[in-house]
DRENKELO-972947 format. One record per residue (C-alpha): residue number from 1; x, y, z. Coordinates in steps of 0.5 Angstrom, whole numbers, plus 500, padded with zeros to 3 digits. Layout:
BEGIN
+-----+-----+-----+-----+
! num !  xx !  yy !  zz !
+-----+-----+-----+-----+
! NUM !   X !   Y !   Z !
...
+-----+-----+-----+-----+
end
This chain:
BEGIN
+-----+-----+-----+-----+
! num !  xx !  yy !  zz !
+-----+-----+-----+-----+
!   1 ! 505 ! 485 ! 447 !
!   2 ! 508 ! 492 ! 444 !
!   3 ! 513 ! 495 ! 449 !
!   4 ! 509 ! 500 ! 453 !
!   5 ! 511 ! 503 ! 459 !
!   6 ! 509 ! 504 ! 466 !
!   7 ! 512 ! 509 ! 471 !
!   8 ! 512 ! 511 ! 478 !
!   9 ! 507 ! 516 ! 479 !
!  10 ! 511 ! 523 ! 480 !
!  11 ! 513 ! 524 ! 488 !
!  12 ! 517 ! 529 ! 492 !
!  13 ! 523 ! 527 ! 496 !
!  14 ! 522 ! 533 ! 501 !
!  15 ! 528 ! 531 ! 506 !
!  16 ! 533 ! 526 ! 508 !
!  17 ! 537 ! 524 ! 514 !
!  18 ! 542 ! 519 ! 516 !
!  19 ! 539 ! 517 ! 523 !
!  20 ! 532 ! 518 ! 526 !
!  21 ! 528 ! 514 ! 532 !
!  22 ! 521 ! 515 ! 532 !
!  23 ! 514 ! 512 ! 530 !
!  24 ! 512 ! 516 ! 523 !
!  25 ! 506 ! 520 ! 524 !
!  26 ! 503 ! 517 ! 519 !
!  27 ! 503 ! 510 ! 522 !
!  28 ! 500 ! 513 ! 528 !
!  29 ! 495 ! 517 ! 524 !
!  30 ! 492 ! 510 ! 522 !
!  31 ! 492 ! 508 ! 529 !
!  32 ! 497 ! 502 ! 528 !
!  33 ! 500 ! 502 ! 534 !
!  34 ! 494 ! 501 ! 538 !
!  35 ! 493 ! 494 ! 535 !
!  36 ! 500 ! 492 ! 536 !
!  37 ! 498 ! 488 ! 542 !
!  38 ! 493 ! 484 ! 538 !
!  39 ! 498 ! 483 ! 532 !
!  40 ! 504 ! 486 ! 528 !
!  41 ! 502 ! 482 ! 522 !
!  42 ! 506 ! 476 ! 523 !
!  43 ! 505 ! 470 ! 518 !
!  44 ! 502 ! 475 ! 513 !
!  45 ! 506 ! 476 ! 506 !
!  46 ! 506 ! 483 ! 502 !
!  47 ! 508 ! 483 ! 495 !
!  48 ! 511 ! 489 ! 494 !
!  49 ! 511 ! 491 ! 486 !
!  50 ! 516 ! 497 ! 486 !
!  51 ! 524 ! 499 ! 484 !
!  52 ! 526 ! 493 ! 489 !
!  53 ! 529 ! 494 ! 496 !
!  54 ! 535 ! 495 ! 500 !
!  55 ! 535 ! 489 ! 504 !
!  56 ! 541 ! 491 ! 508 !
!  57 ! 537 ! 496 ! 511 !
!  58 ! 537 ! 495 ! 519 !
!  59 ! 530 ! 497 ! 519 !
!  60 ! 528 ! 492 ! 514 !
!  61 ! 533 ! 486 ! 515 !
!  62 ! 529 ! 480 ! 517 !
!  63 ! 523 ! 482 ! 514 !
!  64 ! 525 ! 480 ! 507 !
!  65 ! 522 ! 473 ! 505 !
!  66 ! 525 ! 473 ! 498 !
!  67 ! 524 ! 477 ! 491 !
!  68 ! 525 ! 477 ! 484 !
!  69 ! 528 ! 482 ! 479 !
!  70 ! 523 ! 482 ! 472 !
!  71 ! 527 ! 489 ! 470 !
!  72 ! 533 ! 490 ! 465 !
!  73 ! 537 ! 492 ! 471 !
!  74 ! 543 ! 488 ! 472 !
!  75 ! 543 ! 485 ! 466 !
!  76 ! 536 ! 482 ! 468 !
!  77 ! 539 ! 478 ! 473 !
!  78 ! 532 ! 475 ! 476 !
!  79 ! 536 ! 474 ! 483 !
!  80 ! 538 ! 481 ! 484 !
!  81 ! 533 ! 486 ! 486 !
!  82 ! 537 ! 491 ! 489 !
!  83 ! 533 ! 498 ! 489 !
!  84 ! 537 ! 504 ! 486 !
!  85 ! 532 ! 509 ! 486 !
!  86 ! 529 ! 509 ! 493 !
!  87 ! 522 ! 509 ! 492 !
!  88 ! 521 ! 501 ! 493 !
!  89 ! 525 ! 502 ! 500 !
!  90 ! 521 ! 507 ! 502 !
!  91 ! 515 ! 503 ! 501 !
!  92 ! 517 ! 497 ! 504 !
!  93 ! 519 ! 501 ! 511 !
!  94 ! 512 ! 504 ! 511 !
!  95 ! 509 ! 497 ! 511 !
!  96 ! 514 ! 493 ! 515 !
!  97 ! 520 ! 496 ! 518 !
!  98 ! 521 ! 493 ! 524 !
!  99 ! 521 ! 495 ! 531 !
! 100 ! 528 ! 495 ! 534 !
! 101 ! 529 ! 501 ! 538 !
! 102 ! 532 ! 506 ! 532 !
! 103 ! 530 ! 508 ! 526 !
! 104 ! 522 ! 508 ! 524 !
! 105 ! 517 ! 503 ! 525 !
! 106 ! 512 ! 500 ! 519 !
! 107 ! 505 ! 499 ! 520 !
! 108 ! 506 ! 491 ! 520 !
! 109 ! 513 ! 490 ! 523 !
! 110 ! 512 ! 483 ! 523 !
! 111 ! 509 ! 482 ! 516 !
! 112 ! 514 ! 479 ! 511 !
! 113 ! 516 ! 482 ! 505 !
! 114 ! 516 ! 479 ! 498 !
! 115 ! 520 ! 484 ! 494 !
! 116 ! 518 ! 484 ! 486 !
! 117 ! 522 ! 489 ! 482 !
! 118 ! 518 ! 491 ! 476 !
! 119 ! 521 ! 498 ! 475 !
! 120 ! 528 ! 499 ! 474 !
! 121 ! 533 ! 505 ! 477 !
! 122 ! 529 ! 510 ! 473 !
! 123 ! 523 ! 508 ! 476 !
! 124 ! 520 ! 506 ! 469 !
! 125 ! 518 ! 499 ! 467 !
! 126 ! 514 ! 495 ! 461 !
! 127 ! 507 ! 492 ! 463 !
! 128 ! 510 ! 485 ! 461 !
! 129 ! 514 ! 486 ! 468 !
! 130 ! 508 ! 488 ! 472 !
! 131 ! 504 ! 482 ! 469 !
! 132 ! 510 ! 478 ! 471 !
! 133 ! 511 ! 480 ! 478 !
! 134 ! 503 ! 480 ! 479 !
! 135 ! 503 ! 472 ! 477 !
! 136 ! 509 ! 471 ! 481 !
! 137 ! 506 ! 474 ! 487 !
! 138 ! 500 ! 469 ! 486 !
! 139 ! 505 ! 463 ! 485 !
! 140 ! 508 ! 465 ! 491 !
! 141 ! 501 ! 465 ! 495 !
! 142 ! 502 ! 472 ! 497 !
! 143 ! 497 ! 475 ! 502 !
! 144 ! 497 ! 482 ! 499 !
! 145 ! 500 ! 485 ! 493 !
! 146 ! 502 ! 493 ! 494 !
! 147 ! 503 ! 497 ! 487 !
! 148 ! 505 ! 504 ! 488 !
! 149 ! 506 ! 505 ! 481 !
! 150 ! 501 ! 507 ! 475 !
! 151 ! 500 ! 509 ! 468 !
! 152 ! 494 ! 512 ! 463 !
! 153 ! 493 ! 506 ! 459 !
! 154 ! 488 ! 501 ! 461 !
! 155 ! 492 ! 495 ! 459 !
! 156 ! 487 ! 489 ! 458 !
! 157 ! 493 ! 484 ! 460 !
! 158 ! 495 ! 487 ! 466 !
! 159 ! 487 ! 487 ! 468 !
! 160 ! 487 ! 480 ! 467 !
! 161 ! 493 ! 479 ! 471 !
! 162 ! 490 ! 483 ! 477 !
! 163 ! 483 ! 479 ! 476 !
! 164 ! 487 ! 472 ! 477 !
! 165 ! 490 ! 475 ! 483 !
! 166 ! 483 ! 477 ! 486 !
! 167 ! 480 ! 470 ! 485 !
! 168 ! 486 ! 467 ! 488 !
! 169 ! 484 ! 471 ! 495 !
! 170 ! 490 ! 476 ! 494 !
! 171 ! 488 ! 483 ! 496 !
! 172 ! 491 ! 488 ! 491 !
! 173 ! 492 ! 495 ! 493 !
! 174 ! 494 ! 501 ! 489 !
! 175 ! 496 ! 508 ! 489 !
! 176 ! 490 ! 512 ! 486 !
! 177 ! 495 ! 517 ! 482 !
! 178 ! 498 ! 524 ! 483 !
! 179 ! 495 ! 528 ! 477 !
! 180 ! 490 ! 531 ! 481 !
! 181 ! 488 ! 538 ! 480 !
! 182 ! 485 ! 540 ! 487 !
! 183 ! 478 ! 539 ! 483 !
! 184 ! 474 ! 533 ! 486 !
! 185 ! 469 ! 534 ! 480 !
! 186 ! 474 ! 532 ! 475 !
! 187 ! 476 ! 525 ! 473 !
! 188 ! 484 ! 523 ! 473 !
! 189 ! 484 ! 516 ! 472 !
! 190 ! 491 ! 512 ! 473 !
! 191 ! 492 ! 504 ! 472 !
! 192 ! 492 ! 499 ! 475 !
! 193 ! 489 ! 504 ! 481 !
! 194 ! 482 ! 505 ! 477 !
! 195 ! 480 ! 498 ! 476 !
! 196 ! 474 ! 496 ! 480 !
! 197 ! 478 ! 490 ! 483 !
! 198 ! 483 ! 493 ! 486 !
! 199 ! 483 ! 497 ! 493 !
! 200 ! 485 ! 504 ! 490 !
! 201 ! 488 ! 509 ! 495 !
! 202 ! 488 ! 517 ! 495 !
! 203 ! 492 ! 521 ! 500 !
! 204 ! 491 ! 526 ! 505 !
! 205 ! 496 ! 530 ! 509 !
! 206 ! 498 ! 529 ! 516 !
! 207 ! 493 ! 534 ! 518 !
! 208 ! 487 ! 530 ! 515 !
! 209 ! 486 ! 535 ! 509 !
! 210 ! 486 ! 532 ! 502 !
! 211 ! 493 ! 532 ! 498 !
! 212 ! 492 ! 537 ! 492 !
! 213 ! 496 ! 532 ! 488 !
! 214 ! 491 ! 526 ! 489 !
! 215 ! 487 ! 523 ! 484 !
! 216 ! 479 ! 524 ! 484 !
! 217 ! 475 ! 519 ! 481 !
! 218 ! 469 ! 514 ! 483 !
! 219 ! 474 ! 508 ! 484 !
! 220 ! 477 ! 511 ! 490 !
! 221 ! 476 ! 507 ! 496 !
! 222 ! 479 ! 510 ! 501 !
! 223 ! 485 ! 515 ! 503 !
! 224 ! 491 ! 514 ! 508 !
! 225 ! 497 ! 519 ! 510 !
! 226 ! 501 ! 521 ! 503 !
! 227 ! 504 ! 527 ! 505 !
! 228 ! 511 ! 528 ! 509 !
! 229 ! 511 ! 521 ! 510 !
! 230 ! 518 ! 519 ! 513 !
! 231 ! 521 ! 512 ! 512 !
! 232 ! 527 ! 508 ! 510 !
! 233 ! 531 ! 510 ! 504 !
! 234 ! 537 ! 508 ! 501 !
! 235 ! 544 ! 508 ! 504 !
! 236 ! 541 ! 505 ! 510 !
! 237 ! 538 ! 512 ! 511 !
! 238 ! 531 ! 515 ! 511 !
! 239 ! 527 ! 520 ! 507 !
! 240 ! 521 ! 524 ! 507 !
! 241 ! 517 ! 523 ! 501 !
! 242 ! 510 ! 525 ! 499 !
! 243 ! 505 ! 522 ! 494 !
! 244 ! 499 ! 517 ! 493 !
! 245 ! 505 ! 512 ! 493 !
! 246 ! 506 ! 513 ! 500 !
! 247 ! 499 ! 513 ! 502 !
! 248 ! 498 ! 506 ! 499 !
! 249 ! 503 ! 502 ! 503 !
! 250 ! 500 ! 505 ! 510 !
! 251 ! 493 ! 501 ! 507 !
! 252 ! 498 ! 495 ! 505 !
! 253 ! 501 ! 494 ! 512 !
! 254 ! 494 ! 495 ! 515 !
! 255 ! 491 ! 490 ! 511 !
! 256 ! 496 ! 485 ! 514 !
! 257 ! 494 ! 487 ! 521 !
! 258 ! 486 ! 486 ! 519 !
! 259 ! 487 ! 480 ! 516 !
! 260 ! 490 ! 477 ! 522 !
! 261 ! 485 ! 480 ! 527 !
! 262 ! 479 ! 478 ! 522 !
! 263 ! 482 ! 470 ! 521 !
! 264 ! 482 ! 470 ! 529 !
! 265 ! 476 ! 473 ! 530 !
! 266 ! 472 ! 469 ! 525 !
! 267 ! 476 ! 462 ! 526 !
! 268 ! 477 ! 462 ! 519 !
! 269 ! 481 ! 465 ! 513 !
! 270 ! 476 ! 471 ! 510 !
! 271 ! 475 ! 472 ! 502 !
! 272 ! 478 ! 478 ! 499 !
! 273 ! 471 ! 481 ! 499 !
! 274 ! 470 ! 480 ! 506 !
! 275 ! 477 ! 483 ! 508 !
! 276 ! 475 ! 489 ! 504 !
! 277 ! 469 ! 490 ! 508 !
! 278 ! 473 ! 489 ! 514 !
! 279 ! 478 ! 495 ! 511 !
! 280 ! 472 ! 499 ! 510 !
! 281 ! 469 ! 498 ! 517 !
! 282 ! 476 ! 501 ! 519 !
! 283 ! 475 ! 508 ! 516 !
! 284 ! 472 ! 515 ! 518 !
! 285 ! 469 ! 520 ! 513 !
! 286 ! 473 ! 527 ! 513 !
! 287 ! 467 ! 531 ! 509 !
! 288 ! 470 ! 531 ! 503 !
! 289 ! 467 ! 528 ! 496 !
! 290 ! 467 ! 521 ! 496 !
! 291 ! 471 ! 522 ! 489 !
! 292 ! 477 ! 524 ! 493 !
! 293 ! 476 ! 520 ! 499 !
! 294 ! 472 ! 514 ! 498 !
! 295 ! 470 ! 511 ! 504 !
! 296 ! 474 ! 516 ! 508 !
! 297 ! 481 ! 515 ! 512 !
! 298 ! 484 ! 509 ! 514 !
! 299 ! 483 ! 508 ! 522 !
! 300 ! 484 ! 502 ! 525 !
! 301 ! 480 ! 503 ! 531 !
! 302 ! 474 ! 506 ! 528 !
! 303 ! 470 ! 500 ! 531 !
! 304 ! 472 ! 501 ! 538 !
! 305 ! 471 ! 509 ! 538 !
! 306 ! 464 ! 508 ! 535 !
! 307 ! 463 ! 503 ! 541 !
! 308 ! 465 ! 508 ! 546 !
! 309 ! 460 ! 513 ! 544 !
! 310 ! 454 ! 508 ! 542 !
! 311 ! 451 ! 502 ! 544 !
! 312 ! 452 ! 495 ! 541 !
! 313 ! 446 ! 495 ! 537 !
! 314 ! 447 ! 502 ! 534 !
! 315 ! 454 ! 500 ! 532 !
! 316 ! 452 ! 494 ! 529 !
! 317 ! 447 ! 498 ! 525 !
! 318 ! 452 ! 503 ! 523 !
! 319 ! 457 ! 498 ! 521 !
! 320 ! 451 ! 495 ! 516 !
! 321 ! 449 ! 501 ! 513 !
+-----+-----+-----+-----+
end
């Protein structure tokens, strides 16, 4: 394979802090705390394909199930998956930062994280690294793959790796991209986010308005908070970042919760297709074009909210549409 590169989608670092103590607004906005009484994601492993992770961060200690470096950082040592960029650590916190009375809390604070470093300190990587990371996640039997990265090229080898992951019943969740021009009628495609097999995540701000940078196309599945997102960062600190990269881990963490809830409800493990349906049932439309918001905003208690308004028969009919 020729040496083509894939990169982090451009994102904004808006603020940094040494100490915080809060449930981030994005985590509250998707209603994650409302389902923690049922599950906090225990027993679910999320593979994060990113710039690595600061595994010594106090909010992430104990959540790391393992990892591997596929990049040229540290002379390619596969056992050193340290994050020199910050992006991967931020994503990890949104998914599974622990509830320890300080710092931040992730969407699924008891999920396990498999740290697969596929982007180097500069935030760039070769497609081969991404493919190797996907294949490794399949080998390790991860439940979910989270990828807040992308590029303009449709690379068949990467597409095939993703198809293999989905065939193995792994949910592959990807950022839609940050090349949006604010016009929903125009297409901005980024890969792997635009593959039909993945769950493509666009971004809204904390007021539920569509983020002006989020890509629009007919492959966007849903949106999540992606502007002004507080999470873990380098040097045991915290940072506020914006981008569809920040929206994606909200969905990855939420899927860890949904998978646990659905398995207990149905008494069996659901297929990838069935789990996708369970996710879409937990969205609410915001009134934007589907090309911007897909099925709407991730909202974990959507079914419960419907039940308060309608009779069970009406709810069942609405959810079957």
